All heavy atoms as TSV, in Angstrom:
chain	resi	resn	atom	element	x	y	z
A	1	MET	N	N	0.847	-1.175	0.000
A	1	MET	CA	C	0.000	0.000	0.000
A	1	MET	C	C	0.894	1.240	0.000
A	1	MET	O	O	1.790	1.364	0.815
A	1	MET	CB	C	-0.904	-0.015	1.235
A	1	MET	CG	C	-1.751	1.202	1.315
A	1	MET	SD	S	-2.889	1.412	2.714
A	1	MET	CE	C	-3.179	-0.156	3.417
A	2	ILE	N	N	0.642	2.148	-0.945
A	2	ILE	CA	C	1.383	3.411	-0.997
A	2	ILE	C	C	0.775	4.329	0.048
A	2	ILE	O	O	-0.430	4.539	0.093
A	2	ILE	CB	C	1.268	4.046	-2.390
A	2	ILE	CG1	C	1.858	3.121	-3.440
A	2	ILE	CG2	C	1.951	5.402	-2.419
A	2	ILE	CD1	C	1.609	3.571	-4.860
A	3	SER	N	N	1.617	4.880	0.897
A	3	SER	CA	C	1.092	5.765	1.937
A	3	SER	C	C	1.974	6.996	2.081
A	3	SER	O	O	2.656	7.167	3.077
A	3	SER	CB	C	0.981	5.016	3.264
A	3	SER	OG	O	2.243	4.528	3.660
A	4	ASN	N	N	1.971	7.818	1.043
A	4	ASN	CA	C	2.713	9.072	1.078
A	4	ASN	C	C	1.716	10.212	0.968
A	4	ASN	O	O	1.128	10.400	-0.083
A	4	ASN	CB	C	3.677	9.167	-0.109
A	4	ASN	CG	C	4.647	8.021	-0.178
A	4	ASN	OD1	O	4.478	7.004	0.466
A	4	ASN	ND2	N	5.663	8.185	-0.967
A	5	PRO	N	N	1.537	10.988	2.035
A	5	PRO	CA	C	0.624	12.118	1.920
A	5	PRO	C	C	1.235	13.202	1.030
A	5	PRO	O	O	2.445	13.262	0.834
A	5	PRO	CB	C	0.478	12.605	3.359
A	5	PRO	CG	C	1.718	12.135	4.053
A	5	PRO	CD	C	2.123	10.865	3.358
A	6	ALA	N	N	0.388	14.052	0.485
A	6	ALA	CA	C	0.862	15.170	-0.327
A	6	ALA	C	C	1.676	16.114	0.550
A	6	ALA	O	O	1.322	16.383	1.694
A	6	ALA	CB	C	-0.322	15.902	-0.942
A	7	THR	N	N	2.769	16.593	-0.003
A	7	THR	CA	C	3.650	17.512	0.715
A	7	THR	C	C	3.539	18.913	0.129
A	7	THR	O	O	2.944	19.103	-0.949
A	7	THR	CB	C	5.114	17.054	0.595
A	7	THR	OG1	O	5.509	17.162	-0.785
A	7	THR	CG2	C	5.308	15.625	1.085
A	8	ALA	N	N	4.135	19.872	0.793
A	8	ALA	CA	C	4.163	21.244	0.278
A	8	ALA	C	C	4.838	21.276	-1.092
A	8	ALA	O	O	4.420	22.028	-1.980
A	8	ALA	CB	C	4.881	22.158	1.265
A	9	ASN	N	N	5.856	20.450	-1.274
A	9	ASN	CA	C	6.526	20.379	-2.574
A	9	ASN	C	C	5.597	19.855	-3.658
A	9	ASN	O	O	5.646	20.321	-4.799
A	9	ASN	CB	C	7.779	19.503	-2.501
A	9	ASN	CG	C	8.905	20.162	-1.753
A	9	ASN	OD1	O	8.971	21.377	-1.653
A	9	ASN	ND2	N	9.794	19.352	-1.211
A	10	ASP	N	N	4.756	18.882	-3.319
A	10	ASP	CA	C	3.781	18.368	-4.280
A	10	ASP	C	C	2.838	19.486	-4.724
A	10	ASP	O	O	2.594	19.663	-5.924
A	10	ASP	CB	C	2.954	17.225	-3.684
A	10	ASP	CG	C	3.747	15.955	-3.472
A	10	ASP	OD1	O	4.621	15.646	-4.305
A	10	ASP	OD2	O	3.487	15.271	-2.457
A	11	PHE	N	N	2.313	20.232	-3.755
A	11	PHE	CA	C	1.385	21.306	-4.092
A	11	PHE	C	C	2.053	22.356	-4.975
A	11	PHE	O	O	1.459	22.822	-5.954
A	11	PHE	CB	C	0.822	21.964	-2.827
A	11	PHE	CG	C	-0.238	21.143	-2.148
A	11	PHE	CD1	C	0.075	20.328	-1.079
A	11	PHE	CD2	C	-1.556	21.188	-2.584
A	11	PHE	CE1	C	-0.898	19.573	-0.455
A	11	PHE	CE2	C	-2.539	20.430	-1.966
A	11	PHE	CZ	C	-2.208	19.625	-0.892
A	12	ALA	N	N	3.283	22.716	-4.668
A	12	ALA	CA	C	4.019	23.707	-5.477
A	12	ALA	C	C	4.230	23.186	-6.895
A	12	ALA	O	O	4.056	23.931	-7.877
A	12	ALA	CB	C	5.346	24.045	-4.809
A	13	LYS	N	N	4.589	21.916	-7.017
A	13	LYS	CA	C	4.801	21.314	-8.333
A	13	LYS	C	C	3.497	21.297	-9.132
A	13	LYS	O	O	3.476	21.642	-10.320
A	13	LYS	CB	C	5.347	19.892	-8.172
A	13	LYS	CG	C	5.618	19.183	-9.492
A	13	LYS	CD	C	6.165	17.797	-9.269
A	13	LYS	CE	C	4.994	16.881	-8.988
A	13	LYS	NZ	N	5.311	15.468	-8.947
A	14	TRP	N	N	2.400	20.913	-8.491
A	14	TRP	CA	C	1.114	20.868	-9.179
A	14	TRP	C	C	0.685	22.258	-9.638
A	14	TRP	O	O	0.146	22.415	-10.726
A	14	TRP	CB	C	0.041	20.263	-8.283
A	14	TRP	CG	C	0.300	18.851	-7.880
A	14	TRP	CD1	C	1.021	17.909	-8.570
A	14	TRP	CD2	C	-0.146	18.201	-6.699
A	14	TRP	NE1	N	1.036	16.727	-7.883
A	14	TRP	CE2	C	0.330	16.879	-6.723
A	14	TRP	CE3	C	-0.900	18.604	-5.601
A	14	TRP	CZ2	C	0.065	15.955	-5.712
A	14	TRP	CZ3	C	-1.167	17.694	-4.592
A	14	TRP	CH2	C	-0.688	16.380	-4.649
A	15	GLU	N	N	0.915	23.267	-8.799
A	15	GLU	CA	C	0.553	24.633	-9.175
A	15	GLU	C	C	1.343	25.080	-10.401
A	15	GLU	O	O	0.783	25.691	-11.317
A	15	GLU	CB	C	0.789	25.586	-8.004
A	15	GLU	CG	C	-0.224	25.421	-6.896
A	15	GLU	CD	C	0.110	26.215	-5.643
A	15	GLU	OE1	O	1.115	26.973	-5.639
A	15	GLU	OE2	O	-0.637	26.082	-4.657
A	16	ARG	N	N	2.626	24.770	-10.443
A	16	ARG	CA	C	3.451	25.113	-11.608
A	16	ARG	C	C	2.955	24.392	-12.856
A	16	ARG	O	O	2.840	24.992	-13.925
A	16	ARG	CB	C	4.922	24.758	-11.356
A	16	ARG	CG	C	5.650	25.693	-10.434
A	16	ARG	CD	C	7.154	25.448	-10.437
A	16	ARG	NE	N	7.533	24.066	-10.177
A	16	ARG	CZ	C	7.712	23.527	-8.978
A	16	ARG	NH1	N	7.547	24.263	-7.890
A	16	ARG	NH2	N	8.062	22.260	-8.847
A	17	GLU	N	N	2.676	23.100	-12.721
A	17	GLU	CA	C	2.202	22.314	-13.858
A	17	GLU	C	C	0.855	22.829	-14.354
A	17	GLU	O	O	0.636	22.927	-15.563
A	17	GLU	CB	C	2.071	20.840	-13.472
A	17	GLU	CG	C	3.384	20.138	-13.252
A	17	GLU	CD	C	3.223	18.718	-12.729
A	17	GLU	OE1	O	2.070	18.262	-12.550
A	17	GLU	OE2	O	4.241	18.074	-12.497
A	18	ALA	N	N	-0.027	23.151	-13.442
A	18	ALA	CA	C	-1.377	23.595	-13.806
A	18	ALA	C	C	-1.324	24.875	-14.639
A	18	ALA	O	O	-2.108	25.041	-15.575
A	18	ALA	CB	C	-2.219	23.800	-12.551
A	19	LYS	N	N	-0.414	25.765	-14.328
A	19	LYS	CA	C	-0.308	27.030	-15.051
A	19	LYS	C	C	0.088	26.834	-16.504
A	19	LYS	O	O	-0.190	27.682	-17.349
A	19	LYS	CB	C	0.681	27.954	-14.352
A	19	LYS	CG	C	0.140	28.483	-13.043
A	19	LYS	CD	C	1.136	29.342	-12.332
A	19	LYS	CE	C	0.527	29.774	-10.993
A	19	LYS	NZ	N	1.425	30.585	-10.213
A	20	ARG	N	N	0.722	25.720	-16.811
A	20	ARG	CA	C	1.198	25.453	-18.176
A	20	ARG	C	C	0.187	24.689	-19.026
A	20	ARG	O	O	0.384	24.549	-20.230
A	20	ARG	CB	C	2.506	24.662	-18.122
A	20	ARG	CG	C	3.670	25.461	-17.582
A	20	ARG	CD	C	4.958	24.706	-17.778
A	20	ARG	NE	N	5.050	23.568	-16.880
A	20	ARG	CZ	C	5.881	23.490	-15.852
A	20	ARG	NH1	N	6.697	24.475	-15.594
A	20	ARG	NH2	N	5.896	22.428	-15.097
A	21	LEU	N	N	-0.866	24.186	-18.428
A	21	LEU	CA	C	-1.814	23.337	-19.156
A	21	LEU	C	C	-2.934	24.148	-19.805
A	21	LEU	O	O	-3.326	25.200	-19.300
A	21	LEU	CB	C	-2.428	22.307	-18.211
A	21	LEU	CG	C	-1.485	21.278	-17.610
A	21	LEU	CD1	C	-2.247	20.384	-16.644
A	21	LEU	CD2	C	-0.824	20.449	-18.692
A	22	SER	N	N	-3.451	23.619	-20.887
A	22	SER	CA	C	-4.637	24.200	-21.516
A	22	SER	C	C	-5.859	23.891	-20.650
A	22	SER	O	O	-5.800	23.030	-19.752
A	22	SER	CB	C	-4.832	23.602	-22.909
A	22	SER	OG	O	-5.188	22.227	-22.790
A	23	LEU	N	N	-6.963	24.564	-20.951
A	23	LEU	CA	C	-8.193	24.296	-20.199
A	23	LEU	C	C	-8.640	22.849	-20.360
A	23	LEU	O	O	-9.049	22.205	-19.390
A	23	LEU	CB	C	-9.312	25.242	-20.645
A	23	LEU	CG	C	-9.120	26.713	-20.283
A	23	LEU	CD1	C	-10.264	27.539	-20.848
A	23	LEU	CD2	C	-9.001	26.903	-18.786
A	24	ASP	N	N	-8.545	22.334	-21.577
A	24	ASP	CA	C	-8.928	20.929	-21.799
A	24	ASP	C	C	-8.030	19.983	-21.010
A	24	ASP	O	O	-8.504	19.000	-20.441
A	24	ASP	CB	C	-8.871	20.575	-23.285
A	24	ASP	CG	C	-10.030	21.161	-24.065
A	24	ASP	OD1	O	-11.073	21.491	-23.450
A	24	ASP	OD2	O	-9.897	21.293	-25.298
A	25	SER	N	N	-6.738	20.274	-20.979
A	25	SER	CA	C	-5.807	19.422	-20.234
A	25	SER	C	C	-6.085	19.500	-18.737
A	25	SER	O	O	-6.014	18.481	-18.034
A	25	SER	CB	C	-4.366	19.829	-20.524
A	25	SER	OG	O	-4.045	19.561	-21.868
A	26	LEU	N	N	-6.403	20.684	-18.243
A	26	LEU	CA	C	-6.752	20.819	-16.822
A	26	LEU	C	C	-7.962	19.952	-16.493
A	26	LEU	O	O	-7.967	19.236	-15.493
A	26	LEU	CB	C	-7.055	22.269	-16.474
A	26	LEU	CG	C	-5.864	23.190	-16.274
A	26	LEU	CD1	C	-6.328	24.639	-16.172
A	26	LEU	CD2	C	-5.058	22.794	-15.045
A	27	ARG	N	N	-8.965	20.026	-17.346
A	27	ARG	CA	C	-10.174	19.224	-17.105
A	27	ARG	C	C	-9.858	17.731	-17.120
A	27	ARG	O	O	-10.395	16.963	-16.316
A	27	ARG	CB	C	-11.237	19.562	-18.145
A	27	ARG	CG	C	-11.833	20.938	-17.944
A	27	ARG	CD	C	-12.929	21.236	-18.966
A	27	ARG	NE	N	-13.425	22.578	-18.788
A	27	ARG	CZ	C	-13.130	23.602	-19.581
A	27	ARG	NH1	N	-12.345	23.424	-20.635
A	27	ARG	NH2	N	-13.623	24.794	-19.340
A	28	TYR	N	N	-8.991	17.319	-18.023
A	28	TYR	CA	C	-8.601	15.909	-18.103
A	28	TYR	C	C	-7.903	15.476	-16.814
A	28	TYR	O	O	-8.219	14.422	-16.253
A	28	TYR	CB	C	-7.686	15.687	-19.313
A	28	TYR	CG	C	-7.233	14.255	-19.425
A	28	TYR	CD1	C	-8.014	13.313	-20.081
A	28	TYR	CD2	C	-6.038	13.840	-18.848
A	28	TYR	CE1	C	-7.615	11.990	-20.168
A	28	TYR	CE2	C	-5.629	12.513	-18.925
A	28	TYR	CZ	C	-6.414	11.602	-19.587
A	28	TYR	OH	O	-6.025	10.289	-19.657
A	29	VAL	N	N	-6.953	16.287	-16.354
A	29	VAL	CA	C	-6.207	15.935	-15.136
A	29	VAL	C	C	-7.145	15.878	-13.932
A	29	VAL	O	O	-7.060	14.960	-13.112
A	29	VAL	CB	C	-5.057	16.939	-14.885
A	29	VAL	CG1	C	-4.432	16.737	-13.515
A	29	VAL	CG2	C	-3.997	16.812	-15.969
A	30	ILE	N	N	-8.046	16.844	-13.839
A	30	ILE	CA	C	-8.988	16.869	-12.718
A	30	ILE	C	C	-9.850	15.610	-12.721
A	30	ILE	O	O	-10.046	14.974	-11.676
A	30	ILE	CB	C	-9.856	18.144	-12.774
A	30	ILE	CG1	C	-8.989	19.377	-12.521
A	30	ILE	CG2	C	-11.011	18.071	-11.781
A	30	ILE	CD1	C	-9.626	20.685	-12.948
A	31	ASN	N	N	-10.343	15.230	-13.883
A	31	ASN	CA	C	-11.155	14.016	-13.990
A	31	ASN	C	C	-10.335	12.776	-13.637
A	31	ASN	O	O	-10.818	11.876	-12.931
A	31	ASN	CB	C	-11.735	13.889	-15.400
A	31	ASN	CG	C	-12.689	12.731	-15.501
A	31	ASN	OD1	O	-13.700	12.691	-14.810
A	31	ASN	ND2	N	-12.365	11.774	-16.354
A	32	ASP	N	N	-9.099	12.725	-14.108
A	32	ASP	CA	C	-8.224	11.591	-13.817
A	32	ASP	C	C	-7.975	11.471	-12.307
A	32	ASP	O	O	-8.011	10.369	-11.751
A	32	ASP	CB	C	-6.906	11.754	-14.577
A	32	ASP	CG	C	-6.075	10.495	-14.583
A	32	ASP	OD1	O	-6.623	9.417	-14.888
A	32	ASP	OD2	O	-4.861	10.596	-14.293
A	33	CYS	N	N	-7.742	12.606	-11.660
A	33	CYS	CA	C	-7.534	12.593	-10.199
A	33	CYS	C	C	-8.780	12.106	-9.478
A	33	CYS	O	O	-8.694	11.330	-8.520
A	33	CYS	CB	C	-7.164	13.990	-9.708
A	33	CYS	SG	S	-5.529	14.544	-10.212
A	34	HIS	N	N	-9.946	12.556	-9.952
A	34	HIS	CA	C	-11.209	12.129	-9.344
A	34	HIS	C	C	-11.373	10.610	-9.467
A	34	HIS	O	O	-11.731	9.933	-8.491
A	34	HIS	CB	C	-12.379	12.854	-10.015
A	34	HIS	CG	C	-13.716	12.435	-9.533
A	34	HIS	ND1	N	-14.204	12.751	-8.280
A	34	HIS	CD2	C	-14.680	11.703	-10.130
A	34	HIS	CE1	C	-15.402	12.221	-8.136
A	34	HIS	NE2	N	-15.724	11.579	-9.246
A	35	GLU	N	N	-11.084	10.078	-10.643
A	35	GLU	CA	C	-11.199	8.633	-10.848
A	35	GLU	C	C	-10.188	7.863	-10.000
A	35	GLU	O	O	-10.507	6.801	-9.451
A	35	GLU	CB	C	-11.025	8.297	-12.325
A	35	GLU	CG	C	-12.208	8.727	-13.167
A	35	GLU	CD	C	-12.034	8.423	-14.645
A	35	GLU	OE1	O	-11.017	7.819	-15.035
A	35	GLU	OE2	O	-12.931	8.797	-15.414
A	36	ALA	N	N	-8.976	8.391	-9.886
A	36	ALA	CA	C	-7.953	7.732	-9.061
A	36	ALA	C	C	-8.372	7.738	-7.593
A	36	ALA	O	O	-8.202	6.735	-6.886
A	36	ALA	CB	C	-6.600	8.424	-9.238
A	37	ALA	N	N	-8.923	8.858	-7.135
A	37	ALA	CA	C	-9.395	8.937	-5.743
A	37	ALA	C	C	-10.504	7.923	-5.496
A	37	ALA	O	O	-10.504	7.230	-4.466
A	37	ALA	CB	C	-9.870	10.351	-5.429
A	38	GLN	N	N	-11.421	7.803	-6.440
A	38	GLN	CA	C	-12.502	6.826	-6.296
A	38	GLN	C	C	-11.953	5.401	-6.235
A	38	GLN	O	O	-12.451	4.569	-5.481
A	38	GLN	CB	C	-13.486	6.939	-7.451
A	38	GLN	CG	C	-14.419	8.111	-7.319
A	38	GLN	CD	C	-15.435	8.142	-8.439
A	38	GLN	OE1	O	-15.146	7.749	-9.564
A	38	GLN	NE2	N	-16.628	8.617	-8.124
A	39	ALA	N	N	-10.921	5.135	-7.015
A	39	ALA	CA	C	-10.324	3.797	-7.025
A	39	ALA	C	C	-9.672	3.461	-5.676
A	39	ALA	O	O	-9.593	2.298	-5.297
A	39	ALA	CB	C	-9.297	3.679	-8.143
A	40	MET	N	N	-9.219	4.478	-4.974
A	40	MET	CA	C	-8.552	4.265	-3.681
A	40	MET	C	C	-9.537	4.206	-2.521
A	40	MET	O	O	-9.191	3.732	-1.436
A	40	MET	CB	C	-7.550	5.395	-3.410
A	40	MET	CG	C	-6.380	5.438	-4.359
A	40	MET	SD	S	-5.305	3.995	-4.197
A	40	MET	CE	C	-5.622	3.184	-5.758
A	41	ARG	N	N	-10.760	4.669	-2.750
A	41	ARG	CA	C	-11.769	4.718	-1.688
A	41	ARG	C	C	-11.994	3.340	-1.090
A	41	ARG	O	O	-12.189	2.361	-1.792
A	41	ARG	CB	C	-13.073	5.273	-2.243
A	41	ARG	CG	C	-14.077	5.580	-1.137
A	41	ARG	CD	C	-15.216	6.422	-1.636
A	41	ARG	NE	N	-14.676	7.719	-2.038
A	41	ARG	CZ	C	-15.110	8.407	-3.089
A	41	ARG	NH1	N	-16.067	7.934	-3.839
A	41	ARG	NH2	N	-14.570	9.568	-3.381
A	42	GLY	N	N	-11.878	3.260	0.220
A	42	GLY	CA	C	-12.085	2.005	0.923
A	42	GLY	C	C	-10.880	1.087	0.907
A	42	GLY	O	O	-10.890	0.029	1.533
A	43	TRP	N	N	-9.850	1.470	0.203
A	43	TRP	CA	C	-8.654	0.641	0.122
A	43	TRP	C	C	-7.441	1.357	0.705
A	43	TRP	O	O	-6.680	0.787	1.464
A	43	TRP	CB	C	-8.381	0.247	-1.329
A	43	TRP	CG	C	-7.170	-0.588	-1.505
A	43	TRP	CD1	C	-7.032	-1.903	-1.175
A	43	TRP	CD2	C	-5.902	-0.179	-2.018
A	43	TRP	NE1	N	-5.759	-2.338	-1.456
A	43	TRP	CE2	C	-5.043	-1.282	-1.982
A	43	TRP	CE3	C	-5.414	1.024	-2.509
A	43	TRP	CZ2	C	-3.723	-1.216	-2.405
A	43	TRP	CZ3	C	-4.103	1.089	-2.943
A	43	TRP	CH2	C	-3.279	-0.041	-2.891
A	44	ASN	N	N	-7.253	2.621	0.322
A	44	ASN	CA	C	-6.106	3.392	0.794
A	44	ASN	C	C	-6.538	4.847	0.970
A	44	ASN	O	O	-6.371	5.670	0.076
A	44	ASN	CB	C	-4.953	3.285	-0.208
A	44	ASN	CG	C	-3.660	3.884	0.283
A	44	ASN	OD1	O	-3.671	4.760	1.139
A	44	ASN	ND2	N	-2.556	3.429	-0.263
A	45	PRO	N	N	-7.097	5.192	2.132
A	45	PRO	CA	C	-7.627	6.541	2.344
A	45	PRO	C	C	-6.566	7.643	2.218
A	45	PRO	O	O	-6.875	8.742	1.783
A	45	PRO	CB	C	-8.211	6.514	3.751
A	45	PRO	CG	C	-8.011	5.149	4.281
A	45	PRO	CD	C	-7.316	4.318	3.263
A	46	GLU	N	N	-5.330	7.340	2.578
A	46	GLU	CA	C	-4.284	8.359	2.461
A	46	GLU	C	C	-4.019	8.698	0.997
A	46	GLU	O	O	-3.876	9.855	0.624
A	46	GLU	CB	C	-3.002	7.886	3.149
A	46	GLU	CG	C	-1.998	9.003	3.341
A	46	GLU	CD	C	-0.868	8.563	4.245
A	46	GLU	OE1	O	-1.037	8.671	5.480
A	46	GLU	OE2	O	0.157	8.123	3.714
A	47	ARG	N	N	-3.978	7.692	0.155
A	47	ARG	CA	C	-3.757	7.915	-1.277
A	47	ARG	C	C	-4.992	8.559	-1.908
A	47	ARG	O	O	-4.880	9.398	-2.800
A	47	ARG	CB	C	-3.410	6.594	-1.966
A	47	ARG	CG	C	-2.625	6.789	-3.207
A	47	ARG	CD	C	-1.300	7.439	-2.872
A	47	ARG	NE	N	-0.534	7.651	-4.086
A	47	ARG	CZ	C	0.550	8.378	-4.146
A	47	ARG	NH1	N	1.019	8.965	-3.076
A	47	ARG	NH2	N	1.191	8.528	-5.264
A	48	GLU	N	N	-6.170	8.185	-1.426
A	48	GLU	CA	C	-7.397	8.832	-1.895
A	48	GLU	C	C	-7.301	10.342	-1.649
A	48	GLU	O	O	-7.579	11.151	-2.540
A	48	GLU	CB	C	-8.612	8.259	-1.164
A	48	GLU	CG	C	-9.912	8.913	-1.529
A	48	GLU	CD	C	-11.079	8.421	-0.678
A	48	GLU	OE1	O	-10.899	7.540	0.191
A	48	GLU	OE2	O	-12.193	8.933	-0.901
A	49	GLY	N	N	-6.868	10.719	-0.456
A	49	GLY	CA	C	-6.703	12.131	-0.123
A	49	GLY	C	C	-5.658	12.815	-0.983
A	49	GLY	O	O	-5.809	13.982	-1.359
A	50	PHE	N	N	-4.581	12.094	-1.308
A	50	PHE	CA	C	-3.528	12.620	-2.165
A	50	PHE	C	C	-4.121	13.034	-3.513
A	50	PHE	O	O	-3.881	14.143	-4.005
A	50	PHE	CB	C	-2.450	11.550	-2.359
A	50	PHE	CG	C	-1.306	11.948	-3.252
A	50	PHE	CD1	C	-0.174	12.522	-2.719
A	50	PHE	CD2	C	-1.366	11.739	-4.626
A	50	PHE	CE1	C	0.905	12.884	-3.531
A	50	PHE	CE2	C	-0.309	12.085	-5.452
A	50	PHE	CZ	C	0.837	12.667	-4.892
A	51	TYR	N	N	-4.914	12.149	-4.111
A	51	TYR	CA	C	-5.508	12.450	-5.417
A	51	TYR	C	C	-6.561	13.543	-5.321
A	51	TYR	O	O	-6.715	14.350	-6.239
A	51	TYR	CB	C	-6.074	11.188	-6.058
A	51	TYR	CG	C	-5.003	10.225	-6.480
A	51	TYR	CD1	C	-4.950	8.940	-5.976
A	51	TYR	CD2	C	-4.013	10.605	-7.385
A	51	TYR	CE1	C	-3.958	8.051	-6.360
A	51	TYR	CE2	C	-3.015	9.732	-7.777
A	51	TYR	CZ	C	-3.000	8.454	-7.252
A	51	TYR	OH	O	-1.994	7.586	-7.639
A	52	ILE	N	N	-7.285	13.595	-4.226
A	52	ILE	CA	C	-8.245	14.687	-4.018
A	52	ILE	C	C	-7.504	16.016	-3.931
A	52	ILE	O	O	-7.910	17.009	-4.547
A	52	ILE	CB	C	-9.104	14.426	-2.762
A	52	ILE	CG1	C	-10.057	13.259	-3.017
A	52	ILE	CG2	C	-9.874	15.689	-2.366
A	52	ILE	CD1	C	-10.764	12.748	-1.783
A	53	ASP	N	N	-6.409	16.046	-3.185
A	53	ASP	CA	C	-5.597	17.260	-3.082
A	53	ASP	C	C	-5.064	17.679	-4.445
A	53	ASP	O	O	-5.100	18.859	-4.813
A	53	ASP	CB	C	-4.412	17.050	-2.132
A	53	ASP	CG	C	-4.808	16.966	-0.675
A	53	ASP	OD1	O	-5.927	17.382	-0.326
A	53	ASP	OD2	O	-3.980	16.468	0.122
A	54	GLN	N	N	-4.570	16.714	-5.204
A	54	GLN	CA	C	-4.024	17.008	-6.518
A	54	GLN	C	C	-5.119	17.574	-7.440
A	54	GLN	O	O	-4.921	18.598	-8.094
A	54	GLN	CB	C	-3.413	15.751	-7.130
A	54	GLN	CG	C	-2.674	16.001	-8.419
A	54	GLN	CD	C	-2.042	14.738	-8.966
A	54	GLN	OE1	O	-2.557	13.626	-8.773
A	54	GLN	NE2	N	-0.920	14.890	-9.639
A	55	GLY	N	N	-6.252	16.930	-7.475
A	55	GLY	CA	C	-7.347	17.411	-8.307
A	55	GLY	C	C	-7.829	18.793	-7.893
A	55	GLY	O	O	-8.135	19.635	-8.743
A	56	SER	N	N	-7.854	19.045	-6.608
A	56	SER	CA	C	-8.273	20.355	-6.107
A	56	SER	C	C	-7.304	21.452	-6.528
A	56	SER	O	O	-7.720	22.561	-6.865
A	56	SER	CB	C	-8.397	20.334	-4.585
A	56	SER	OG	O	-9.436	19.475	-4.192
A	57	THR	N	N	-6.031	21.138	-6.498
A	57	THR	CA	C	-5.021	22.119	-6.895
A	57	THR	C	C	-5.178	22.486	-8.369
A	57	THR	O	O	-5.159	23.665	-8.736
A	57	THR	CB	C	-3.603	21.585	-6.612
A	57	THR	OG1	O	-3.510	21.247	-5.219
A	57	THR	CG2	C	-2.554	22.619	-6.957
A	58	PHE	N	N	-5.361	21.487	-9.218
A	58	PHE	CA	C	-5.578	21.765	-10.635
A	58	PHE	C	C	-6.923	22.461	-10.839
A	58	PHE	O	O	-7.060	23.333	-11.701
A	58	PHE	CB	C	-5.491	20.476	-11.462
A	58	PHE	CG	C	-4.083	20.035	-11.695
A	58	PHE	CD1	C	-3.413	19.239	-10.770
A	58	PHE	CD2	C	-3.404	20.417	-12.836
A	58	PHE	CE1	C	-2.105	18.835	-10.982
A	58	PHE	CE2	C	-2.083	20.019	-13.060
A	58	PHE	CZ	C	-1.439	19.222	-12.124
A	59	GLY	N	N	-7.910	22.108	-10.026
A	59	GLY	CA	C	-9.213	22.751	-10.096
A	59	GLY	C	C	-9.166	24.228	-9.748
A	59	GLY	O	O	-9.904	25.039	-10.323
A	60	GLN	N	N	-8.295	24.599	-8.826
A	60	GLN	CA	C	-8.151	26.010	-8.472
A	60	GLN	C	C	-7.662	26.817	-9.670
A	60	GLN	O	O	-8.127	27.937	-9.910
A	60	GLN	CB	C	-7.193	26.169	-7.296
A	60	GLN	CG	C	-7.779	25.718	-5.987
A	60	GLN	CD	C	-6.751	25.705	-4.860
A	60	GLN	OE1	O	-5.556	25.828	-5.077
A	60	GLN	NE2	N	-7.249	25.583	-3.645
A	61	GLU	N	N	-6.726	26.252	-10.424
A	61	GLU	CA	C	-6.226	26.941	-11.624
A	61	GLU	C	C	-7.342	27.069	-12.660
A	61	GLU	O	O	-7.489	28.122	-13.293
A	61	GLU	CB	C	-5.027	26.208	-12.206
A	61	GLU	CG	C	-4.449	26.839	-13.449
A	61	GLU	CD	C	-3.862	28.214	-13.242
A	61	GLU	OE1	O	-3.472	28.576	-12.098
A	61	GLU	OE2	O	-3.756	28.965	-14.239
A	62	LEU	N	N	-8.128	26.017	-12.833
A	62	LEU	CA	C	-9.246	26.066	-13.772
A	62	LEU	C	C	-10.230	27.156	-13.364
A	62	LEU	O	O	-10.693	27.943	-14.199
A	62	LEU	CB	C	-9.940	24.704	-13.845
A	62	LEU	CG	C	-11.109	24.594	-14.802
A	62	LEU	CD1	C	-10.664	24.816	-16.238
A	62	LEU	CD2	C	-11.782	23.238	-14.653
A	63	THR	N	N	-10.537	27.233	-12.086
A	63	THR	CA	C	-11.447	28.253	-11.585
A	63	THR	C	C	-10.913	29.655	-11.831
A	63	THR	O	O	-11.649	30.552	-12.256
A	63	THR	CB	C	-11.720	28.040	-10.073
A	63	THR	OG1	O	-12.320	26.758	-9.892
A	63	THR	CG2	C	-12.631	29.114	-9.508
A	64	LYS	N	N	-9.639	29.868	-11.571
A	64	LYS	CA	C	-9.013	31.185	-11.807
A	64	LYS	C	C	-9.193	31.626	-13.258
A	64	LYS	O	O	-9.454	32.790	-13.533
A	64	LYS	CB	C	-7.524	31.154	-11.489
A	64	LYS	CG	C	-7.172	31.126	-10.046
A	64	LYS	CD	C	-5.656	31.088	-9.918
A	64	LYS	CE	C	-5.241	30.655	-8.534
A	64	LYS	NZ	N	-3.778	30.497	-8.437
A	65	ARG	N	N	-9.012	30.696	-14.163
A	65	ARG	CA	C	-9.056	31.030	-15.585
A	65	ARG	C	C	-10.456	31.191	-16.135
A	65	ARG	O	O	-10.648	31.848	-17.155
A	65	ARG	CB	C	-8.348	29.963	-16.394
A	65	ARG	CG	C	-6.874	29.929	-16.155
A	65	ARG	CD	C	-6.242	29.141	-17.255
A	65	ARG	NE	N	-5.035	28.485	-16.829
A	65	ARG	CZ	C	-4.387	27.603	-17.563
A	65	ARG	NH1	N	-4.851	27.264	-18.749
A	65	ARG	NH2	N	-3.285	27.046	-17.123
A	66	THR	N	N	-11.428	30.587	-15.506
A	66	THR	CA	C	-12.781	30.597	-16.067
A	66	THR	C	C	-13.710	31.567	-15.355
A	66	THR	O	O	-14.896	31.610	-15.660
A	66	THR	CB	C	-13.394	29.184	-16.067
A	66	THR	OG1	O	-13.381	28.646	-14.740
A	66	THR	CG2	C	-12.621	28.263	-17.010
A	67	LYS	N	N	-13.208	32.343	-14.433
A	67	LYS	CA	C	-14.042	33.348	-13.732
A	67	LYS	C	C	-14.335	34.509	-14.640
A	67	LYS	O	O	-13.575	34.961	-15.408
A	67	LYS	CB	C	-13.346	33.831	-12.478
A	67	LYS	CG	C	-13.610	32.935	-11.304
A	67	LYS	CD	C	-13.137	33.614	-10.052
A	67	LYS	CE	C	-13.639	32.830	-8.868
A	67	LYS	NZ	N	-13.260	33.436	-7.631
């Protein structure tokens, strides 16, 4: 079982990556994170949270651009 929580470095890396992606790519990554989190549900809650955090970070960039 992978049990590495998201770190401050992860969030910084995701924010940098999100700024470089197109809107379609952001949506794809967000959906992929959502699906990965669902796959971890009930099996690895820490990894589920990791993917939720990742998707939320990319979602924040999407929100900034679409306001």
